[in-house]
Biopython code that builds the backbone (N, CA, C, O; Angstrom):
import numpy as np
from Bio.PDB.StructureBuilder import StructureBuilder

atoms = [
    (1, "TYR", "N", (-145.812, 137.093, 52.953)),
    (1, "TYR", "CA", (-147.239, 137.356, 53.044)),
    (1, "TYR", "C", (-147.577, 138.327, 54.167)),
    (1, "TYR", "O", (-148.737, 138.706, 54.331)),
    (2, "GLY", "N", (-146.596, 138.723, 54.923)),
    (2, "GLY", "CA", (-146.840, 139.612, 56.041)),
    (2, "GLY", "C", (-146.856, 138.842, 57.342)),
    (2, "GLY", "O", (-146.421, 137.692, 57.398)),
    (3, "GLY", "N", (-147.352, 139.468, 58.378)),
    (3, "GLY", "CA", (-147.357, 138.842, 59.692)),
    (3, "GLY", "C", (-146.137, 139.274, 60.481)),
    (3, "GLY", "O", (-145.154, 139.768, 59.929)),
    (4, "ILE", "N", (-146.225, 139.076, 61.775)),
    (4, "ILE", "CA", (-145.138, 139.466, 62.665)),
    (4, "ILE", "C", (-144.666, 138.239, 63.428)),
    (4, "ILE", "O", (-145.466, 137.505, 64.010)),
    (5, "VAL", "N", (-143.360, 138.028, 63.418)),
    (5, "VAL", "CA", (-142.742, 136.955, 64.192)),
    (5, "VAL", "C", (-142.136, 137.597, 65.434)),
    (5, "VAL", "O", (-141.434, 138.604, 65.343)),
    (6, "GLU", "N", (-142.417, 137.000, 66.604)),
    (6, "GLU", "CA", (-141.924, 137.558, 67.852)),
    (6, "GLU", "C", (-141.543, 136.443, 68.820)),
    (6, "GLU", "O", (-141.774, 135.265, 68.548)),
    (7, "TYR", "N", (-140.965, 136.822, 69.940)),
    (7, "TYR", "CA", (-140.610, 135.869, 70.984)),
    (7, "TYR", "C", (-141.872, 135.137, 71.424)),
    (7, "TYR", "O", (-142.895, 135.763, 71.703)),
    (8, "ALA", "N", (-141.797, 133.826, 71.485)),
    (8, "ALA", "CA", (-142.972, 132.998, 71.776)),
    (8, "ALA", "C", (-143.308, 132.922, 73.265)),
    (8, "ALA", "O", (-144.302, 132.298, 73.635)),
    (9, "GLY", "N", (-142.510, 133.534, 74.115)),
    (9, "GLY", "CA", (-142.797, 133.515, 75.542)),
    (9, "GLY", "C", (-141.973, 132.501, 76.314)),
    (9, "GLY", "O", (-141.887, 132.571, 77.540)),
    (10, "GLU", "N", (-141.368, 131.557, 75.603)),
    (10, "GLU", "CA", (-140.476, 130.589, 76.235)),
    (10, "GLU", "C", (-139.576, 129.969, 75.174)),
    (10, "GLU", "O", (-139.937, 129.883, 74.000)),
    (11, "ILE", "N", (-138.416, 129.545, 75.608)),
    (11, "ILE", "CA", (-137.469, 128.896, 74.703)),
    (11, "ILE", "C", (-137.808, 127.416, 74.647)),
    (11, "ILE", "O", (-137.927, 126.764, 75.685)),
    (12, "MET", "N", (-137.964, 126.879, 73.430)),
    (12, "MET", "CA", (-138.390, 125.487, 73.247)),
    (12, "MET", "C", (-137.355, 124.682, 72.464)),
    (12, "MET", "O", (-137.711, 123.967, 71.527)),
    (13, "HIS", "N", (-136.115, 124.786, 72.827)),
    (13, "HIS", "CA", (-135.058, 124.052, 72.125)),
    (13, "HIS", "C", (-134.946, 122.642, 72.690)),
    (13, "HIS", "O", (-134.511, 122.445, 73.824)),
    (14, "GLY", "N", (-135.352, 121.647, 71.867)),
    (14, "GLY", "CA", (-135.291, 120.255, 72.286)),
    (14, "GLY", "C", (-136.390, 119.850, 73.243)),
    (14, "GLY", "O", (-136.230, 118.890, 73.998)),
    (15, "LYS", "N", (-137.495, 120.559, 73.228)),
    (15, "LYS", "CA", (-138.634, 120.253, 74.096)),
    (15, "LYS", "C", (-139.824, 119.833, 73.242)),
    (15, "LYS", "O", (-139.924, 120.208, 72.074)),
    (16, "THR", "N", (-140.723, 119.055, 73.833)),
    (16, "THR", "CA", (-141.909, 118.612, 73.097)),
    (16, "THR", "C", (-143.146, 119.367, 73.555)),
    (16, "THR", "O", (-143.215, 119.867, 74.677)),
    (17, "SER", "N", (-144.116, 119.437, 72.662)),
    (17, "SER", "CA", (-145.427, 120.033, 72.945)),
    (17, "SER", "C", (-146.494, 119.190, 72.282)),
    (17, "SER", "O", (-146.231, 118.492, 71.303)),
    (18, "LEU", "N", (-147.705, 119.258, 72.823)),
    (18, "LEU", "CA", (-148.848, 118.656, 72.152)),
    (18, "LEU", "C", (-149.329, 119.631, 71.090)),
    (18, "LEU", "O", (-149.517, 120.817, 71.363)),
    (19, "ILE", "N", (-149.528, 119.124, 69.871)),
    (19, "ILE", "CA", (-149.954, 119.942, 68.740)),
    (19, "ILE", "C", (-151.387, 119.567, 68.376)),
    (19, "ILE", "O", (-151.671, 118.413, 68.055)),
    (20, "GLU", "N", (-152.280, 120.541, 68.427)),
    (20, "GLU", "CA", (-153.672, 120.360, 68.005)),
    (20, "GLU", "C", (-153.801, 120.926, 66.598)),
    (20, "GLU", "O", (-153.326, 122.028, 66.324)),
    (21, "HIS", "N", (-154.449, 120.170, 65.697)),
    (21, "HIS", "CA", (-154.498, 120.584, 64.294)),
    (21, "HIS", "C", (-155.884, 120.350, 63.697)),
    (21, "HIS", "O", (-156.764, 119.779, 64.342)),
    (22, "ASP", "N", (-156.063, 120.804, 62.444)),
    (22, "ASP", "CA", (-157.372, 120.744, 61.785)),
    (22, "ASP", "C", (-157.595, 119.493, 60.946)),
    (22, "ASP", "O", (-158.672, 119.339, 60.371)),
    (23, "GLY", "N", (-156.626, 118.602, 60.854)),
    (23, "GLY", "CA", (-156.808, 117.350, 60.121)),
    (23, "GLY", "C", (-156.757, 117.471, 58.606)),
    (23, "GLY", "O", (-157.087, 116.518, 57.901)),
    (24, "LYS", "N", (-156.352, 118.618, 58.098)),
    (24, "LYS", "CA", (-156.285, 118.835, 56.648)),
    (24, "LYS", "C", (-154.834, 118.953, 56.195)),
    (24, "LYS", "O", (-153.929, 119.115, 57.013)),
    (25, "GLY", "N", (-154.623, 118.870, 54.880)),
    (25, "GLY", "CA", (-153.291, 119.078, 54.314)),
    (25, "GLY", "C", (-152.278, 118.115, 54.889)),
    (25, "GLY", "O", (-152.497, 116.903, 54.875)),
    (26, "VAL", "N", (-151.168, 118.636, 55.398)),
    (26, "VAL", "CA", (-150.117, 117.779, 55.941)),
    (26, "VAL", "C", (-150.564, 117.006, 57.171)),
    (26, "VAL", "O", (-149.906, 116.044, 57.567)),
    (27, "PHE", "N", (-151.675, 117.410, 57.783)),
    (27, "PHE", "CA", (-152.179, 116.748, 58.988)),
    (27, "PHE", "C", (-153.250, 115.691, 58.711)),
    (27, "PHE", "O", (-153.793, 115.116, 59.654)),
    (28, "ALA", "N", (-153.562, 115.426, 57.457)),
    (28, "ALA", "CA", (-154.599, 114.442, 57.109)),
    (28, "ALA", "C", (-154.245, 113.072, 57.684)),
    (28, "ALA", "O", (-153.131, 112.581, 57.502)),
    (29, "GLY", "N", (-155.203, 112.463, 58.377)),
    (29, "GLY", "CA", (-155.023, 111.123, 58.917)),
    (29, "GLY", "C", (-154.168, 111.045, 60.168)),
    (29, "GLY", "O", (-153.807, 109.947, 60.592)),
    (30, "ILE", "N", (-153.835, 112.173, 60.767)),
    (30, "ILE", "CA", (-152.992, 112.210, 61.967)),
    (30, "ILE", "C", (-153.850, 112.601, 63.163)),
    (30, "ILE", "O", (-154.626, 113.554, 63.100)),
    (31, "GLU", "N", (-153.700, 111.852, 64.258)),
    (31, "GLU", "CA", (-154.494, 112.142, 65.453)),
    (31, "GLU", "C", (-154.154, 113.525, 66.002)),
    (31, "GLU", "O", (-153.045, 114.031, 65.832)),
    (32, "SER", "N", (-155.132, 114.110, 66.658)),
    (32, "SER", "CA", (-154.954, 115.418, 67.277)),
    (32, "SER", "C", (-155.445, 115.344, 68.715)),
    (32, "SER", "O", (-156.579, 114.930, 68.957)),
    (33, "PRO", "N", (-154.624, 115.732, 69.657)),
    (33, "PRO", "CA", (-153.271, 116.257, 69.494)),
    (33, "PRO", "C", (-152.245, 115.134, 69.335)),
    (33, "PRO", "O", (-152.530, 113.963, 69.587)),
    (34, "PHE", "N", (-151.048, 115.526, 68.912)),
    (34, "PHE", "CA", (-149.911, 114.612, 68.867)),
    (34, "PHE", "C", (-148.704, 115.359, 69.425)),
    (34, "PHE", "O", (-148.697, 116.588, 69.482)),
    (35, "GLU", "N", (-147.693, 114.611, 69.832)),
    (35, "GLU", "CA", (-146.504, 115.211, 70.426)),
    (35, "GLU", "C", (-145.462, 115.498, 69.350)),
    (35, "GLU", "O", (-145.189, 114.655, 68.495)),
    (36, "ALA", "N", (-144.881, 116.703, 69.403)),
    (36, "ALA", "CA", (-143.860, 117.098, 68.428)),
    (36, "ALA", "C", (-142.707, 117.793, 69.134)),
    (36, "ALA", "O", (-142.887, 118.446, 70.162)),
    (37, "ILE", "N", (-141.532, 117.641, 68.570)),
    (37, "ILE", "CA", (-140.330, 118.279, 69.119)),
    (37, "ILE", "C", (-140.180, 119.677, 68.522)),
    (37, "ILE", "O", (-140.426, 119.893, 67.335)),
    (38, "ARG", "N", (-139.775, 120.607, 69.363)),
    (38, "ARG", "CA", (-139.612, 121.996, 68.932)),
    (38, "ARG", "C", (-138.189, 122.463, 69.200)),
    (38, "ARG", "O", (-137.561, 122.047, 70.174)),
    (39, "TYR", "N", (-137.690, 123.327, 68.331)),
    (39, "TYR", "CA", (-136.360, 123.920, 68.471)),
    (39, "TYR", "C", (-136.439, 125.389, 68.072)),
    (39, "TYR", "O", (-135.859, 125.788, 67.062)),
    (40, "HIS", "N", (-137.141, 126.183, 68.844)),
    (40, "HIS", "CA", (-137.270, 127.601, 68.498)),
    (40, "HIS", "C", (-137.726, 128.398, 69.710)),
    (40, "HIS", "O", (-138.135, 127.836, 70.726)),
    (41, "SER", "N", (-137.649, 129.691, 69.585)),
    (41, "SER", "CA", (-138.161, 130.583, 70.621)),
    (41, "SER", "C", (-138.996, 131.702, 70.010)),
    (41, "SER", "O", (-139.373, 132.649, 70.700)),
    (42, "LEU", "N", (-139.283, 131.591, 68.711)),
    (42, "LEU", "CA", (-140.071, 132.595, 67.998)),
    (42, "LEU", "C", (-141.349, 131.974, 67.459)),
    (42, "LEU", "O", (-141.412, 130.765, 67.235)),
    (43, "ALA", "N", (-142.367, 132.800, 67.250)),
    (43, "ALA", "CA", (-143.634, 132.327, 66.685)),
    (43, "ALA", "C", (-144.355, 133.496, 66.021)),
    (43, "ALA", "O", (-144.032, 134.659, 66.260)),
    (44, "ILE", "N", (-145.328, 133.168, 65.190)),
    (44, "ILE", "CA", (-146.167, 134.188, 64.552)),
    (44, "ILE", "C", (-147.079, 134.805, 65.608)),
    (44, "ILE", "O", (-147.716, 134.086, 66.377)),
    (45, "ARG", "N", (-147.142, 136.123, 65.644)),
    (45, "ARG", "CA", (-148.083, 136.784, 66.549)),
    (45, "ARG", "C", (-149.494, 136.525, 66.024)),
    (45, "ARG", "O", (-149.787, 136.863, 64.877)),
    (46, "PRO", "N", (-150.379, 135.931, 66.837)),
    (46, "PRO", "CA", (-151.701, 135.507, 66.351)),
    (46, "PRO", "C", (-152.528, 136.606, 65.687)),
    (46, "PRO", "O", (-153.242, 136.334, 64.721)),
    (47, "ASP", "N", (-152.448, 137.830, 66.181)),
    (47, "ASP", "CA", (-153.263, 138.900, 65.601)),
    (47, "ASP", "C", (-152.657, 139.483, 64.327)),
    (47, "ASP", "O", (-153.190, 140.440, 63.766)),
    (48, "SER", "N", (-151.539, 138.905, 63.868)),
    (48, "SER", "CA", (-150.892, 139.431, 62.660)),
    (48, "SER", "C", (-150.930, 138.456, 61.486)),
    (48, "SER", "O", (-150.338, 138.730, 60.442)),
    (49, "VAL", "N", (-151.616, 137.325, 61.638)),
    (49, "VAL", "CA", (-151.675, 136.341, 60.550)),
    (49, "VAL", "C", (-152.386, 136.982, 59.357)),
    (49, "VAL", "O", (-153.527, 137.424, 59.491)),
    (50, "PRO", "N", (-151.733, 137.040, 58.196)),
    (50, "PRO", "CA", (-152.363, 137.666, 57.030)),
    (50, "PRO", "C", (-153.563, 136.864, 56.535)),
    (50, "PRO", "O", (-153.640, 135.654, 56.751)),
    (51, "ASP", "N", (-154.490, 137.536, 55.876)),
    (51, "ASP", "CA", (-155.722, 136.899, 55.394)),
    (51, "ASP", "C", (-155.478, 135.755, 54.424)),
    (51, "ASP", "O", (-156.319, 134.864, 54.313)),
    (52, "VAL", "N", (-154.348, 135.752, 53.714)),
    (52, "VAL", "CA", (-154.077, 134.687, 52.741)),
    (52, "VAL", "C", (-153.658, 133.382, 53.410)),
    (52, "VAL", "O", (-153.582, 132.345, 52.751)),
    (53, "LEU", "N", (-153.385, 133.427, 54.713)),
    (53, "LEU", "CA", (-152.993, 132.228, 55.451)),
    (53, "LEU", "C", (-154.068, 131.844, 56.451)),
    (53, "LEU", "O", (-154.779, 132.698, 56.981)),
    (54, "GLU", "N", (-154.177, 130.530, 56.703)),
    (54, "GLU", "CA", (-155.037, 130.053, 57.777)),
    (54, "GLU", "C", (-154.180, 129.253, 58.742)),
    (54, "GLU", "O", (-153.326, 128.468, 58.328)),
    (55, "VAL", "N", (-154.413, 129.458, 60.025)),
    (55, "VAL", "CA", (-153.704, 128.700, 61.048)),
    (55, "VAL", "C", (-154.258, 127.284, 61.038)),
    (55, "VAL", "O", (-155.471, 127.087, 61.111)),
    (56, "SER", "N", (-153.375, 126.301, 60.947)),
    (56, "SER", "CA", (-153.813, 124.908, 60.883)),
    (56, "SER", "C", (-153.413, 124.096, 62.105)),
    (56, "SER", "O", (-153.887, 122.972, 62.270)),
    (57, "ALA", "N", (-152.550, 124.635, 62.970)),
    (57, "ALA", "CA", (-152.163, 123.912, 64.183)),
    (57, "ALA", "C", (-151.650, 124.883, 65.241)),
    (57, "ALA", "O", (-151.071, 125.926, 64.937)),
    (58, "ARG", "N", (-151.885, 124.499, 66.499)),
    (58, "ARG", "CA", (-151.433, 125.283, 67.654)),
    (58, "ARG", "C", (-150.995, 124.337, 68.764)),
    (58, "ARG", "O", (-151.363, 123.163, 68.782)),
    (59, "THR", "N", (-150.205, 124.872, 69.685)),
    (59, "THR", "CA", (-149.885, 124.108, 70.885)),
    (59, "THR", "C", (-151.060, 124.197, 71.844)),
    (59, "THR", "O", (-152.024, 124.927, 71.611)),
    (60, "GLU", "N", (-150.958, 123.433, 72.935)),
    (60, "GLU", "CA", (-151.993, 123.497, 73.963)),
    (60, "GLU", "C", (-152.059, 124.881, 74.603)),
    (60, "GLU", "O", (-153.064, 125.224, 75.225)),
    (61, "LYS", "N", (-150.998, 125.682, 74.459)),
    (61, "LYS", "CA", (-150.971, 127.049, 74.983)),
    (61, "LYS", "C", (-151.398, 128.076, 73.938)),
    (61, "LYS", "O", (-151.403, 129.275, 74.217)),
    (62, "GLY", "N", (-151.757, 127.615, 72.732)),
    (62, "GLY", "CA", (-152.235, 128.516, 71.691)),
    (62, "GLY", "C", (-151.169, 129.083, 70.774)),
    (62, "GLY", "O", (-151.475, 129.919, 69.923)),
    (63, "ILE", "N", (-149.915, 128.646, 70.927)),
    (63, "ILE", "CA", (-148.844, 129.120, 70.045)),
    (63, "ILE", "C", (-149.051, 128.508, 68.659)),
    (63, "ILE", "O", (-149.258, 127.301, 68.537)),
    (64, "ILE", "N", (-148.998, 129.333, 67.621)),
    (64, "ILE", "CA", (-149.199, 128.850, 66.251)),
    (64, "ILE", "C", (-148.044, 127.930, 65.857)),
    (64, "ILE", "O", (-146.874, 128.299, 65.957)),
    (65, "MET", "N", (-148.400, 126.729, 65.408)),
    (65, "MET", "CA", (-147.411, 125.725, 65.017)),
    (65, "MET", "C", (-147.460, 125.379, 63.538)),
    (65, "MET", "O", (-146.557, 124.712, 63.032)),
    (66, "ALA", "N", (-148.500, 125.820, 62.834)),
    (66, "ALA", "CA", (-148.574, 125.555, 61.396)),
    (66, "ALA", "C", (-149.583, 126.499, 60.754)),
    (66, "ALA", "O", (-150.542, 126.948, 61.381)),
    (67, "ALA", "N", (-149.329, 126.781, 59.480)),
    (67, "ALA", "CA", (-150.243, 127.612, 58.691)),
    (67, "ALA", "C", (-150.184, 127.143, 57.248)),
    (67, "ALA", "O", (-149.197, 126.557, 56.802)),
    (68, "ARG", "N", (-151.272, 127.417, 56.526)),
    (68, "ARG", "CA", (-151.305, 127.072, 55.096)),
    (68, "ARG", "C", (-151.901, 128.240, 54.316)),
    (68, "ARG", "O", (-152.707, 129.018, 54.826)),
    (69, "HIS", "N", (-151.474, 128.330, 53.067)),
    (69, "HIS", "CA", (-152.012, 129.346, 52.164)),
    (69, "HIS", "C", (-153.426, 128.929, 51.775)),
    (69, "HIS", "O", (-153.686, 127.747, 51.548)),
    (70, "ARG", "N", (-154.321, 129.876, 51.698)),
    (70, "ARG", "CA", (-155.724, 129.566, 51.380)),
    (70, "ARG", "C", (-155.927, 129.194, 49.912)),
    (70, "ARG", "O", (-156.920, 128.550, 49.576)),
    (71, "GLU", "N", (-155.005, 129.587, 49.034)),
    (71, "GLU", "CA", (-155.180, 129.334, 47.605)),
    (71, "GLU", "C", (-154.120, 128.409, 47.012)),
    (71, "GLU", "O", (-154.437, 127.573, 46.165)),
    (72, "PHE", "N", (-152.879, 128.546, 47.440)),
    (72, "PHE", "CA", (-151.777, 127.787, 46.847)),
    (72, "PHE", "C", (-151.373, 126.604, 47.725)),
    (72, "PHE", "O", (-151.663, 126.584, 48.921)),
    (73, "ALA", "N", (-150.712, 125.633, 47.135)),
    (73, "ALA", "CA", (-150.257, 124.428, 47.846)),
    (73, "ALA", "C", (-148.998, 124.741, 48.651)),
    (73, "ALA", "O", (-147.916, 124.221, 48.377)),
    (74, "ILE", "N", (-149.171, 125.607, 49.651)),
    (74, "ILE", "CA", (-148.053, 126.021, 50.499)),
    (74, "ILE", "C", (-148.461, 125.819, 51.949)),
    (74, "ILE", "O", (-149.486, 126.338, 52.390)),
    (75, "GLU", "N", (-147.656, 125.064, 52.692)),
    (75, "GLU", "CA", (-147.891, 124.858, 54.120)),
    (75, "GLU", "C", (-146.562, 124.967, 54.847)),
    (75, "GLU", "O", (-145.511, 124.666, 54.282)),
    (76, "GLY", "N", (-146.610, 125.392, 56.083)),
    (76, "GLY", "CA", (-145.404, 125.465, 56.900)),
    (76, "GLY", "C", (-145.700, 125.022, 58.313)),
    (76, "GLY", "O", (-146.790, 125.255, 58.836)),
    (77, "VAL", "N", (-144.714, 124.375, 58.934)),
    (77, "VAL", "CA", (-144.853, 123.946, 60.326)),
    (77, "VAL", "C", (-143.718, 124.535, 61.150)),
    (77, "VAL", "O", (-142.643, 124.820, 60.623)),
    (78, "GLN", "N", (-143.957, 124.713, 62.431)),
    (78, "GLN", "CA", (-142.987, 125.317, 63.349)),
    (78, "GLN", "C", (-142.486, 124.261, 64.343)),
    (78, "GLN", "O", (-142.281, 124.557, 65.520)),
    (79, "PHE", "N", (-142.294, 123.045, 63.866)),
    (79, "PHE", "CA", (-141.736, 121.959, 64.672)),
    (79, "PHE", "C", (-140.989, 121.047, 63.709)),
    (79, "PHE", "O", (-140.910, 121.343, 62.517)),
    (80, "HIS", "N", (-140.444, 119.952, 64.204)),
    (80, "HIS", "CA", (-139.586, 119.095, 63.384)),
    (80, "HIS", "C", (-140.221, 117.733, 63.123)),
    (80, "HIS", "O", (-140.062, 116.820, 63.934)),
    (81, "PRO", "N", (-140.946, 117.573, 61.997)),
    (81, "PRO", "CA", (-141.573, 116.283, 61.690)),
    (81, "PRO", "C", (-140.557, 115.181, 61.402)),
    (81, "PRO", "O", (-140.880, 114.000, 61.529)),
    (82, "GLU", "N", (-139.342, 115.545, 61.018)),
    (82, "GLU", "CA", (-138.318, 114.549, 60.691)),
    (82, "GLU", "C", (-137.682, 113.919, 61.929)),
    (82, "GLU", "O", (-136.947, 112.938, 61.816)),
    (83, "SER", "N", (-137.955, 114.471, 63.100)),
    (83, "SER", "CA", (-137.340, 113.978, 64.332)),
    (83, "SER", "C", (-138.044, 112.736, 64.867)),
    (83, "SER", "O", (-139.263, 112.606, 64.756)),
    (84, "ILE", "N", (-137.272, 111.834, 65.442)),
    (84, "ILE", "CA", (-137.831, 110.649, 66.088)),
    (84, "ILE", "C", (-138.712, 111.040, 67.277)),
    (84, "ILE", "O", (-139.536, 110.242, 67.725)),
    (85, "MET", "N", (-138.543, 112.253, 67.786)),
    (85, "MET", "CA", (-139.325, 112.738, 68.927)),
    (85, "MET", "C", (-140.707, 113.267, 68.520)),
    (85, "MET", "O", (-141.511, 113.612, 69.386)),
    (86, "THR", "N", (-140.989, 113.336, 67.225)),
    (86, "THR", "CA", (-142.295, 113.790, 66.747)),
    (86, "THR", "C", (-143.133, 112.589, 66.350)),
    (86, "THR", "O", (-142.765, 111.822, 65.460)),
    (87, "GLN", "N", (-144.281, 112.435, 67.033)),
    (87, "GLN", "CA", (-145.205, 111.362, 66.670)),
    (87, "GLN", "C", (-145.734, 111.608, 65.261)),
    (87, "GLN", "O", (-145.958, 112.754, 64.869)),
    (88, "HIS", "N", (-145.930, 110.554, 64.515)),
    (88, "HIS", "CA", (-146.542, 110.616, 63.180)),
    (88, "HIS", "C", (-145.746, 111.450, 62.183)),
    (88, "HIS", "O", (-146.288, 111.907, 61.177)),
    (89, "GLY", "N", (-144.461, 111.648, 62.464)),
    (89, "GLY", "CA", (-143.624, 112.431, 61.563)),
    (89, "GLY", "C", (-143.548, 111.853, 60.158)),
    (89, "GLY", "O", (-143.559, 112.595, 59.176)),
    (90, "HIS", "N", (-143.469, 110.516, 60.061)),
    (90, "HIS", "CA", (-143.416, 109.891, 58.734)),
    (90, "HIS", "C", (-144.683, 110.182, 57.934)),
    (90, "HIS", "O", (-144.614, 110.479, 56.742)),
    (91, "GLN", "N", (-145.842, 110.095, 58.595)),
    (91, "GLN", "CA", (-147.105, 110.357, 57.904)),
    (91, "GLN", "C", (-147.199, 111.820, 57.483)),
    (91, "GLN", "O", (-147.661, 112.124, 56.383)),
    (92, "LEU", "N", (-146.766, 112.713, 58.345)),
    (92, "LEU", "CA", (-146.807, 114.135, 58.017)),
    (92, "LEU", "C", (-145.928, 114.425, 56.798)),
    (92, "LEU", "O", (-146.329, 115.170, 55.903)),
    (93, "LEU", "N", (-144.739, 113.840, 56.766)),
    (93, "LEU", "CA", (-143.851, 114.040, 55.614)),
    (93, "LEU", "C", (-144.418, 113.394, 54.358)),
    (93, "LEU", "O", (-144.285, 113.945, 53.266)),
    (94, "LYS", "N", (-145.046, 112.234, 54.499)),
    (94, "LYS", "CA", (-145.698, 111.580, 53.355)),
    (94, "LYS", "C", (-146.802, 112.483, 52.800)),
    (94, "LYS", "O", (-146.916, 112.666, 51.588)),
    (95, "ASN", "N", (-147.610, 113.039, 53.697)),
    (95, "ASN", "CA", (-148.665, 113.960, 53.264)),
    (95, "ASN", "C", (-148.073, 115.152, 52.518)),
    (95, "ASN", "O", (-148.614, 115.589, 51.503)),
    (96, "PHE", "N", (-146.967, 115.671, 53.024)),
    (96, "PHE", "CA", (-146.306, 116.799, 52.370)),
    (96, "PHE", "C", (-145.856, 116.423, 50.958)),
    (96, "PHE", "O", (-146.064, 117.180, 50.010)),
    (97, "LEU", "N", (-145.240, 115.253, 50.828)),
    (97, "LEU", "CA", (-144.747, 114.817, 49.517)),
    (97, "LEU", "C", (-145.873, 114.574, 48.522)),
    (97, "LEU", "O", (-145.656, 114.641, 47.312)),
    (98, "GLU", "N", (-147.062, 114.295, 49.017)),
    (98, "GLU", "CA", (-148.220, 114.058, 48.151)),
    (98, "GLU", "C", (-149.052, 115.320, 47.934)),
    (98, "GLU", "O", (-150.138, 115.234, 47.360)),
    (99, "MET", "N", (-148.588, 116.469, 48.367)),
    (99, "MET", "CA", (-149.363, 117.706, 48.291)),
    (99, "MET", "C", (-149.789, 118.156, 46.906)),
    (99, "MET", "O", (-150.809, 118.840, 46.820)),
    (100, "PRO", "N", (-149.109, 117.839, 45.816)),
    (100, "PRO", "CA", (-149.633, 118.292, 44.518)),
    (100, "PRO", "C", (-151.070, 117.850, 44.282)),
    (100, "PRO", "O", (-151.803, 118.510, 43.545)),
    (101, "ASN", "N", (-151.481, 116.752, 44.891)),
    (101, "ASN", "CA", (-152.867, 116.305, 44.818)),
    (101, "ASN", "C", (-153.541, 116.657, 46.136)),
    (101, "ASN", "O", (-153.881, 115.773, 46.923)),
    (102, "ARG", "N", (-153.732, 117.946, 46.374)),
    (102, "ARG", "CA", (-154.239, 118.412, 47.665)),
    (102, "ARG", "C", (-155.633, 117.916, 47.972)),
    (102, "ARG", "O", (-155.977, 117.793, 49.147)),
    (103, "SER", "N", (-156.461, 117.622, 46.971)),
    (103, "SER", "CA", (-157.818, 117.163, 47.261)),
    (103, "SER", "C", (-157.786, 115.847, 48.027)),
    (103, "SER", "O", (-158.699, 115.577, 48.808)),
    (104, "ALA", "N", (-156.758, 115.017, 47.827)),
    (104, "ALA", "CA", (-156.633, 113.754, 48.556)),
    (104, "ALA", "C", (-156.340, 113.989, 50.028)),
    (104, "ALA", "O", (-156.629, 113.132, 50.863)),
    (105, "ALA", "N", (-155.768, 115.145, 50.353)),
    (105, "ALA", "CA", (-155.455, 115.469, 51.736)),
    (105, "ALA", "C", (-156.575, 116.251, 52.411)),
    (105, "ALA", "O", (-156.437, 116.632, 53.573)),
    (106, "GLY", "N", (-157.678, 116.500, 51.713)),
    (106, "GLY", "CA", (-158.819, 117.182, 52.302)),
    (106, "GLY", "C", (-158.770, 118.687, 52.237)),
    (106, "GLY", "O", (-159.479, 119.351, 52.994)),
    (107, "VAL", "N", (-157.962, 119.252, 51.363)),
    (107, "VAL", "CA", (-157.853, 120.704, 51.240)),
    (107, "VAL", "C", (-158.314, 121.114, 49.854)),
    (107, "VAL", "O", (-157.870, 120.551, 48.853)),
    (108, "ALA", "N", (-159.193, 122.083, 49.795)),
    (108, "ALA", "CA", (-159.688, 122.570, 48.503)),
    (108, "ALA", "C", (-158.652, 123.478, 47.859)),
    (108, "ALA", "O", (-157.724, 123.945, 48.519)),
    (109, "GLY", "N", (-158.815, 123.719, 46.589)),
    (109, "GLY", "CA", (-157.969, 124.686, 45.899)),
    (109, "GLY", "C", (-156.692, 124.097, 45.357)),
    (109, "GLY", "O", (-155.605, 124.530, 45.739)),
    (110, "VAL", "N", (-156.790, 123.134, 44.489)),
    (110, "VAL", "CA", (-155.618, 122.503, 43.895)),
    (110, "VAL", "C", (-154.852, 123.528, 43.068)),
    (110, "VAL", "O", (-155.432, 124.203, 42.218)),
    (111, "ALA", "N", (-153.558, 123.642, 43.315)),
    (111, "ALA", "CA", (-152.718, 124.571, 42.548)),
    (111, "ALA", "C", (-152.414, 123.960, 41.187)),
    (111, "ALA", "O", (-152.217, 122.750, 41.074)),
    (112, "SER", "N", (-152.377, 124.795, 40.161)),
    (112, "SER", "CA", (-152.073, 124.271, 38.820)),
    (112, "SER", "C", (-150.763, 124.800, 38.312)),
    (112, "SER", "O", (-150.351, 124.465, 37.202)),
]
sb = StructureBuilder()
sb.init_structure("model")
sb.init_model(0)
sb.init_chain("A")
sb.init_seg("    ")
for serial, (resi, resn, name, xyz) in enumerate(atoms, 1):
    if name == "N":
        sb.init_residue(resn, " ", resi, " ")
    sb.init_atom(name, np.array(xyz, "f"), 0.0, 1.0, " ", f" {name:<3s}", serial, name[0])
structure = sb.get_structure()
């Protein structure tokens, strides 16, 4: 979809961050902020996010941690929900598995 991925300003291998999110899609029913484990040093450059995507989560420092497609049932996160170090990881994965019914997660635009 475009966009530029660049060095995030710090290496976050095995470190946690507070993630602030919009409460929709994979984040439905999850408190904001929550703590998540990160294993990366790259991130989307904020001024390069394509119009077809919306940023759905950021760190307390403003680093983009999640985005979703505005029309299709596509979401991505830049942390590890499967890790024991991520709060609410089970709920986030459950929300992901239930995504075909996106209206239940609070996101408009059900993909057919």
